ZAMARGU-4260 file (C-alpha; in steps of 0.2 Angstrom, whole numbers, plus 5000, padded with zeros to 4 digits):
<rodrens>
0) 5468/5495/5556 | 5478/5479/5556 | 5481/5468/5541 | 5467/5456/5544 | 5455/5471/5546
5) 5462/5479/5530 | 5460/5464/5520 | 5443/5459/5527 | 5437/5476/5522 | 5441/5473/5504
10) 5429/5465/5491 | 5433/5451/5479 | 5445/5455/5465 | 5439/5470/5456 | 5437/5466/5438
15) 5437/5480/5424 | 5431/5475/5407 | 5445/5472/5395 | 5434/5484/5384 | 5437/5498/5396
20) 5448/5512/5390 | 5466/5508/5393 | 5477/5521/5401 | 5487/5532/5389 | 5503/5528/5397
25) 5508/5510/5403 | 5506/5504/5421 | 5523/5500/5429 | 5526/5486/5441 | 5544/5484/5449
30) 5547/5469/5459 | 5563/5469/5469 | 5568/5452/5478 | 5580/5453/5492 | 5597/5443/5491
35) 5591/5432/5477 | 5605/5425/5467 | 5608/5428/5448 | 5604/5410/5444 | 5591/5405/5457
40) 5576/5406/5445 | 5573/5392/5433 | 5573/5405/5418 | 5590/5410/5423 | 5596/5392/5423
45) 5592/5388/5441 | 5585/5373/5450 | 5571/5382/5459 | 5553/5381/5453 | 5548/5399/5447
50) 5534/5396/5434 | 5527/5414/5435 | 5544/5422/5432 | 5547/5409/5419 | 5531/5414/5410
55) 5536/5433/5411 | 5553/5428/5404 | 5545/5417/5390 | 5534/5432/5385 | 5547/5445/5387
60) 5566/5449/5389 | 5580/5443/5401 | 5594/5454/5403 | 5611/5445/5406 | 5622/5460/5412
65) 5611/5470/5424 | 5619/5476/5440 | 5615/5481/5458 | 5626/5489/5470 | 5630/5473/5480
70) 5619/5478/5495 | 5601/5481/5499 | 5600/5499/5504 | 5611/5507/5490 | 5602/5497/5477
75) 5585/5504/5482 | 5593/5521/5483 | 5599/5519/5465 | 5582/5512/5459 | 5571/5525/5467
80) 5582/5541/5463 | 5592/5537/5447 | 5608/5542/5456 | 5622/5532/5464 | 5620/5530/5483
85) 5636/5541/5485 | 5628/5555/5476 | 5613/5557/5488 | 5615/5545/5503 | 5596/5543/5504
90) 5597/5525/5510 | 5600/5519/5528 | 5617/5511/5524 | 5626/5526/5515 | 5632/5540/5527
95) 5633/5558/5522 | 5622/5574/5518 | 5606/5571/5508 | 5605/5584/5495 | 5588/5594/5493
100) 5588/5591/5475 | 5586/5573/5477 | 5570/5567/5468 | 5561/5550/5469 | 5553/5539/5456
105) 5535/5544/5461 | 5539/5562/5459 | 5544/5559/5440 | 5528/5550/5437 | 5515/5561/5446
110) 5516/5575/5433 | 5511/5561/5420 | 5495/5557/5430 | 5501/5542/5440 | 5495/5534/5456
115) 5510/5526/5465 | 5510/5512/5477 | 5524/5503/5488 | 5523/5487/5497 | 5537/5478/5506
120) 5554/5481/5513 | 5560/5500/5513 | 5578/5503/5518 | 5577/5522/5514 | 5579/5537/5526
125) 5564/5546/5520 | 5546/5541/5524 | 5537/5533/5509 | 5523/5545/5508 | 5528/5562/5514
130) 5546/5559/5510 | 5546/5551/5493 | 5529/5554/5485 | 5520/5537/5486 | 5501/5538/5488
135) 5500/5522/5498 | 5513/5511/5507 | 5513/5495/5517 | 5531/5497/5524 | 5539/5482/5532
140) 5553/5488/5544 | 5557/5472/5554 | 5570/5462/5544 | 5573/5449/5557 | 5556/5440/5556
145) 5545/5433/5543 | 5531/5426/5554 | 5531/5438/5569 | 5534/5455/5561 | 5537/5468/5575
150) 5537/5484/5565 | 5526/5488/5550 | 5516/5502/5544 | 5501/5506/5533 | 5502/5523/5525
155) 5514/5529/5539 | 5503/5523/5553 | 5511/5509/5565 | 5501/5493/5564 | 5499/5481/5578
160) 5508/5464/5578 | 5501/5453/5564 | 5489/5438/5566 | 5496/5420/5568 | 5495/5416/5550
165) 5506/5431/5544 | 5520/5428/5533 | 5529/5443/5526 | 5530/5438/5508 | 5512/5434/5507
170) 5507/5450/5516 | 5517/5461/5505 | 5508/5453/5490 | 5491/5454/5498 | 5493/5473/5501
175) 5499/5475/5483 | 5484/5467/5477 | 5473/5477/5489 | 5481/5493/5483 | 5477/5488/5465
180) 5459/5483/5469 | 5457/5501/5476 | 5465/5508/5461 | 5453/5499/5449 | 5438/5505/5460
185) 5443/5523/5463 | 5456/5528/5451 | 5452/5518/5435 | 5457/5533/5423 | 5475/5534/5430
190) 5490/5523/5426 | 5499/5516/5441 | 5516/5512/5448 | 5518/5498/5460 | 5534/5495/5469
195) 5533/5478/5477 | 5548/5473/5487 | 5548/5456/5496 | 5560/5453/5510 | 5564/5436/5504
200) 5575/5426/5502 | 5586/5438/5514 | 5591/5429/5530 | 5584/5422/5542 | 5579/5407/5532
205) 5561/5407/5536 | 5548/5398/5525 | 5531/5389/5527 | 5533/5370/5530 | 5523/5366/5515
210) 5535/5376/5504 | 5550/5368/5511 | 5543/5351/5508 | 5543/5354/5490 | 5562/5353/5490
215) 5565/5340/5503 | 5577/5329/5492 | 5582/5341/5478 | 5599/5347/5484 | 5606/5331/5491
220) 5620/5330/5478 | 5628/5346/5486 | 5634/5363/5480 | 5648/5357/5469 | 5638/5346/5458
225) 5624/5359/5457 | 5635/5373/5452 | 5643/5363/5438 | 5627/5357/5431 | 5619/5375/5432
230) 5634/5383/5423 | 5633/5370/5409 | 5614/5374/5408 | 5617/5393/5408 | 5630/5391/5394
235) 5618/5382/5383 | 5605/5395/5386 | 5616/5409/5381 | 5615/5417/5398 | 5634/5417/5401
240) 5650/5414/5391 | 5666/5409/5400 | 5672/5398/5414 | 5664/5393/5431 | 5672/5402/5445
245) 5680/5391/5458 | 5673/5392/5476 | 5684/5403/5488 | 5684/5396/5506 | 5696/5409/5512
250) 5683/5423/5508 | 5669/5426/5521 | 5661/5442/5528 | 5671/5448/5543 | 5655/5453/5553
255) 5648/5435/5554 | 5644/5428/5571 | 5660/5420/5576 | 5662/5402/5571 | 5663/5395/5588
260) 5647/5404/5593 | 5638/5398/5577 | 5643/5380/5581 | 5638/5381/5599 | 5621/5389/5595
265) 5616/5380/5579 | 5625/5364/5580 | 5638/5353/5571 | 5629/5353/5555 | 5634/5371/5552
270) 5647/5375/5539 | 5655/5392/5539 | 5666/5391/5523 | 5664/5387/5505 | 5673/5371/5506
275) 5671/5356/5494 | 5655/5346/5497 | 5665/5330/5499 | 5673/5336/5514 | 5657/5338/5524
280) 5651/5325/5537 | 5634/5316/5534 | 5627/5327/5547 | 5633/5343/5539 | 5627/5337/5522
285) 5609/5334/5528 | 5609/5351/5537 | 5616/5360/5523 | 5604/5353/5510 | 5589/5358/5522
290) 5595/5376/5522 | 5595/5376/5503 | 5578/5369/5503 | 5572/5383/5514 | 5580/5396/5503
295) 5572/5388/5488 | 5555/5388/5496 | 5557/5406/5500 | 5560/5410/5481 | 5546/5399/5476
300) 5534/5408/5488 | 5539/5425/5480 | 5535/5417/5463 | 5518/5411/5470 | 5514/5428/5476
305) 5519/5436/5460 | 5506/5425/5452 | 5493/5432/5463 | 5498/5449/5458 | 5498/5445/5440
310) 5481/5438/5442 | 5474/5454/5449 | 5482/5464/5435 | 5474/5452/5422 | 5457/5454/5431
315) 5459/5473/5429 | 5461/5471/5410 | 5478/5479/5412 | 5490/5465/5407 | 5495/5471/5390
320) 5496/5489/5396 | 5508/5484/5411 | 5527/5484/5411 | 5533/5472/5424 | 5551/5473/5429
325) 5559/5460/5440 | 5576/5461/5449 | 5586/5457/5464 | 5594/5470/5475 | 5611/5460/5476
330) 5618/5443/5475 | 5614/5429/5487 | 5622/5431/5504 | 5636/5422/5512 | 5632/5430/5529
335) 5629/5420/5544 | 5622/5430/5558 | 5611/5426/5573 | 5600/5441/5576 | 5581/5445/5580
340) 5575/5433/5594 | 5591/5422/5593 | 5591/5404/5587 | 5582/5389/5595 | 5591/5373/5590
345) 5576/5363/5595 | 5565/5372/5583 | 5562/5365/5565 | 5574/5373/5553 | 5565/5387/5544
350) 5552/5390/5557 | 5550/5407/5567 | 5561/5402/5581 | 5576/5397/5570 | 5588/5409/5563
355) 5599/5402/5550 | 5609/5410/5535 | 5611/5402/5518 | 5630/5402/5520 | 5644/5404/5507
360) 5643/5386/5500 | 5625/5388/5494 | 5627/5406/5490 | 5640/5402/5478 | 5628/5390/5470
365) 5614/5404/5469 | 5627/5416/5461 | 5635/5404/5449 | 5645/5405/5438 | 5651/5421/5446
370) 5664/5425/5460 | 5658/5428/5478 | 5642/5435/5486 | 5633/5450/5492 | 5643/5465/5499
375) 5657/5461/5486 | 5658/5470/5470 | 5663/5454/5461 | 5650/5448/5448 | 5642/5436/5461
380) 5638/5451/5472 | 5632/5463/5459 | 5624/5453/5445 | 5605/5454/5445 | 5592/5444/5435
385) 5582/5457/5426 | 5566/5452/5417 | 5555/5464/5408 | 5538/5460/5402 | 5527/5472/5392
390) 5515/5465/5379 | 5511/5482/5371 | 5529/5489/5372 | 5540/5474/5368 | 5537/5464/5352
395) 5550/5451/5354 | 5547/5436/5366 | 5559/5425/5375 | 5574/5434/5370 | 5590/5439/5379
400) 5598/5456/5380 | 5617/5458/5384 | 5617/5477/5386 | 5626/5481/5402 | 5615/5491/5414
405) 5613/5496/5432 | 5599/5500/5444 | 5603/5519/5441 | 5595/5515/5423 | 5578/5509/5430
410) 5572/5527/5434 | 5576/5535/5417 | 5570/5519/5408 | 5553/5521/5417 | 5552/5539/5414
415) 5555/5537/5396 | 5542/5524/5394 | 5529/5535/5402 | 5534/5551/5392 | 5541/5561/5406
420) 5557/5570/5408 | 5572/5567/5419 | 5578/5585/5418 | 5586/5590/5434 | 5586/5607/5444
425) 5600/5618/5439 | 5609/5615/5456 | 5608/5596/5453 | 5620/5585/5443 | 5613/5576/5428
430) 5607/5558/5432 | 5621/5545/5428 | 5609/5533/5421 | 5601/5532/5404 | 5585/5524/5397
435) 5586/5505/5392 | 5571/5507/5381 | 5581/5505/5365 | 5586/5488/5371 | 5568/5483/5372
440) 5568/5483/5353 | 5586/5477/5349 | 5600/5469/5358 | 5616/5480/5359 | 5606/5496/5356
445) 5608/5504/5373 | 5627/5508/5375 | 5633/5514/5392 | 5648/5525/5396 | 5653/5518/5412
450) 5645/5508/5428 | 5652/5513/5445 | 5653/5503/5461 | 5659/5508/5478 | 5653/5497/5493
455) 5661/5492/5509 | 5678/5497/5503 | 5676/5487/5488 | 5677/5497/5472 | 5674/5494/5453
460) 5672/5502/5437 | 5665/5494/5421 | 5669/5502/5404 | 5663/5492/5389 | 5668/5474/5392
465) 5682/5479/5404 | 5680/5479/5423 | 5692/5487/5435 | 5690/5480/5453 | 5699/5481/5470
470) 5694/5472/5486 | 5696/5479/5503 | 5705/5495/5509 | 5722/5489/5503 | 5717/5478/5489
475) 5726/5482/5472 | 5717/5486/5456 | 5713/5471/5445 | 5707/5471/5427 | 5696/5459/5418
480) 5689/5457/5401 | 5671/5452/5405 | 5667/5448/5387 | 5676/5431/5389 | 5679/5431/5408
485) 5664/5436/5419 | 5671/5423/5431 | 5685/5436/5434 | 5699/5422/5433 | 5712/5430/5422
490) 5719/5447/5430 | 5725/5457/5415 | 5732/5472/5426 | 5750/5468/5422 | 5747/5466/5403
495) 5736/5482/5402 | 5745/5495/5412 | 5738/5510/5402 | 5720/5504/5403 | 5722/5501/5421
500) 5729/5518/5424 | 5715/5527/5414 | 5701/5517/5422 | 5708/5519/5440 | 5709/5538/5437
505) 5691/5538/5430 | 5685/5529/5445 | 5694/5541/5457 | 5687/5556/5448 | 5669/5550/5449
510) 5670/5545/5467 | 5678/5562/5471 | 5664/5571/5461 | 5650/5562/5469 | 5656/5566/5486
515) 5659/5584/5482 | 5642/5586/5474 | 5633/5579/5489 | 5642/5588/5503 | 5641/5605/5494
520) 5622/5604/5491 | 5609/5611/5502 | 5603/5597/5514 | 5585/5590/5512 | 5572/5593/5524
525) 5560/5579/5519 | 5552/5569/5533 | 5563/5555/5539 | 5559/5538/5545 | 5557/5538/5564
530) 5566/5525/5576 | 5559/5508/5579 | 5547/5508/5594 | 5554/5499/5610
</rodrens>
């Protein structure tokens, strides 16, 4: 069954009377964007139109210090297992033995009577249904194309190429809605978990022409002016406290397509470094603002599709009983790669035949006011927007929460909300995360012992307001007080040698323990994802 047939077989929105019995436990919807910057959304101080996210934030909570792992796969690993990626290597980007004791979010919720659904990007080594426990899944496995998907599955069965009107963000939302329609029709007495994971705004920059047109002239002033204005706005909103990090033109991802090849294939409008906007040629300025318009269009399309999902939940009479959690898997990406079907310079930017990356200039804007981008464990790579909306579970509206938290905390939070247990098998280590539910009622009520980071030879540890960080294999340890310096501008390593030594020893102990636990465990035999068909 292809997508068109699947959708055609569905009836109109299934409406359940608001007088119908509500589930005893809340429904849970987790929406995970891909490469969306901390400050892209309007409710986080951004310049992109996101009315549905803004509405969730205005009637819920925004967390200001939520963290990912800096990369797509490990972040999904943490969210779905409640363990750091180094503890179980369940995502496709973390090598190592996968312990048999690894459990996934659906497996914690099934004993509580939940039906569980996934729609979107996957990035895990196990199959969604047989491997991790989801009841239904639309699994998007081709990350190089938004309009011409070449590998996707429905409930583990390979689907044919999609129809001409396919756009992945819309399709992911459509399948999510269809799963909920079926739930309302056939499983009305059960609460549900929906894990919706749009691929956007991950590169390539692909967006519908009508969405791009919304932003035709919005970013003409350039990234320097946009970042400064955004930082001032965020400071007034109480989202950040501290300086604006300067752009760093000497920092870029080493796996980028070589500069000469980018210029040759894309054209003279491309810019490979986060240089001052004033140094760009008129041709470069025009091309770069177009790229940001496409990125913005992709984010706005996510928001539009979230609106469609929220409408379905409301039609089911389930809005008050549903907790919606919105996050991004890492900061905006500075990567500039040509993959998939290559790049056709004659094709309109943002169309299926183009293959563009946002680049470090605009990524620095999306991650403002923080340092750097996706793959680095500086704040720009790991800070995630986190919106929590739950009318029956959160009394406060339009409030900020400054409690530091990490993706490993999502699973214990959800399990706590539904009345389950995170007790682990005797051979498994305890989960490193903790429930954030106390913070739903009061800011500062969910203290955390530590937050650990290890990705791509970039290492960090946060303890309280202090952050230890090293960049690259030979990078020295640096130390920052994030209470006043989340921009990581004043290195206090020399002034705080005892703290530096204690924190670096703690990081090393955690890292060693995670590897030892993982490699000593009995390997998992769960069904794995198969290779992509040729």
